[in-house]
C-alpha positions as CSV (number, residue, x, y, z in Angstrom):
1,K,-20.5,16.8,-17.3
2,G,-23.0,14.1,-16.5
3,L,-23.7,15.3,-13.0
4,D,-23.6,19.1,-13.7
5,F,-27.4,19.3,-13.3
6,Q,-26.9,19.1,-9.5
7,E,-24.7,21.8,-8.1
8,R,-22.8,19.9,-5.4
9,M,-22.2,16.8,-7.5
10,G,-21.1,19.0,-10.4
11,L,-18.6,20.5,-8.1
12,V,-17.2,17.1,-7.2
13,T,-16.9,15.9,-10.8
14,R,-15.3,19.2,-11.9
15,T,-12.8,18.9,-9.0
16,I,-11.9,15.3,-9.9
17,E,-11.6,16.3,-13.5
18,S,-9.2,19.1,-12.8
19,A,-7.1,16.9,-10.4
20,S,-7.1,13.9,-12.8
21,S,-3.5,14.5,-13.9
22,D,-2.2,14.7,-10.3
23,L,-4.3,11.7,-9.3
24,A,-2.9,9.6,-12.2
25,H,0.7,10.5,-11.1
26,F,-0.1,9.6,-7.5
27,F,-1.7,6.2,-8.3
28,G,1.3,5.5,-10.6
29,L,3.8,6.2,-7.9
30,F,1.8,4.4,-5.3
31,G,1.5,1.4,-7.5
32,I,5.3,1.3,-8.2
33,V,6.2,1.6,-4.5
34,F,3.5,-0.9,-3.4
35,F,4.4,-3.5,-6.1
36,G,8.1,-3.1,-5.2
37,Y,7.3,-3.9,-1.5
38,A,5.2,-6.8,-2.5
39,V,8.0,-8.3,-4.5
40,V,10.6,-7.8,-1.7
41,G,8.1,-9.2,0.8
42,T,7.7,-12.3,-1.3
43,L,11.5,-12.7,-1.6
44,L,12.1,-12.1,2.1
45,F,9.2,-13.8,3.8
46,G,7.6,-16.0,1.1
47,H,9.5,-19.2,2.0
48,Q,8.1,-19.3,5.5
49,F,5.0,-17.1,5.7
50,S,2.1,-18.4,3.5
51,G,0.5,-14.9,3.3
52,M,3.5,-13.7,1.3
53,S,4.3,-16.8,-0.7
54,T,3.1,-15.1,-4.0
55,V,3.3,-11.5,-5.1
56,G,-0.5,-11.3,-5.1
57,G,-0.6,-12.7,-1.6
58,S,2.1,-10.2,-0.5
59,A,0.1,-7.4,-2.0
60,L,-3.0,-8.5,-0.2
61,T,-1.1,-8.9,3.1
62,L,0.5,-5.5,2.8
63,M,-2.9,-3.8,1.9
64,V,-4.5,-5.4,5.0
65,F,-1.5,-4.1,7.1
66,L,-1.8,-0.7,5.5
67,L,-5.5,-0.3,6.1
68,S,-5.6,-1.8,9.6
69,L,-2.2,-0.7,10.8
70,D,-2.2,-3.7,13.2
71,S,1.3,-5.1,13.1
72,T,0.6,-7.7,15.9
73,Q,-1.2,-10.0,13.5
74,F,1.9,-10.2,11.2
75,Y,4.6,-10.0,13.9
76,A,4.5,-13.6,15.1
77,S,4.4,-15.1,11.7
78,M,6.8,-12.8,9.8
79,S,9.4,-12.1,12.4
80,H,10.9,-15.6,12.3
81,A,10.9,-15.8,8.5
82,A,13.9,-13.4,8.1
83,Q,16.5,-11.7,10.2
84,G,15.1,-9.4,12.9
85,Y,16.6,-6.3,11.4
86,A,15.3,-7.2,7.9
87,F,11.8,-7.7,9.3
88,H,11.7,-4.4,11.2
89,L,13.4,-2.5,8.3
90,F,10.8,-3.9,5.8
91,L,7.8,-3.3,8.0
92,W,8.6,0.2,9.3
93,S,9.9,1.5,6.0
94,F,6.8,0.3,4.3
95,L,4.6,2.0,6.9
96,V,6.5,5.3,6.8
97,I,6.8,5.5,3.0
98,T,3.2,4.4,2.2
99,F,1.2,5.7,5.0
100,F,3.0,8.8,6.3
101,I,4.5,10.0,3.1
102,L,2.3,8.9,0.2
103,L,-1.1,8.8,1.8
104,N,-0.7,12.0,3.9
105,I,1.0,14.4,1.5
């Protein structure tokens, strides 16, 4: 209601207000999935990769990966920290679930 004096900004605030329930559900689901991957990343790679030694560090590393989509900066340091199939399964399932499913639907 604060921005209803201007037509376009009022439209934006009314749209966000009407979508607030759906946005809350999306952010809740995204948070659960993202936190789960951060915990698993810490357990799989934390003992050898300093970027994932804590859950907070894992979350930051995964967010950088998600926003940049540049797997080359993580490949050399993470691929030797766990079995090859575990690394690829972790990285590609994270990418498919968070980017292609959660962020694009």
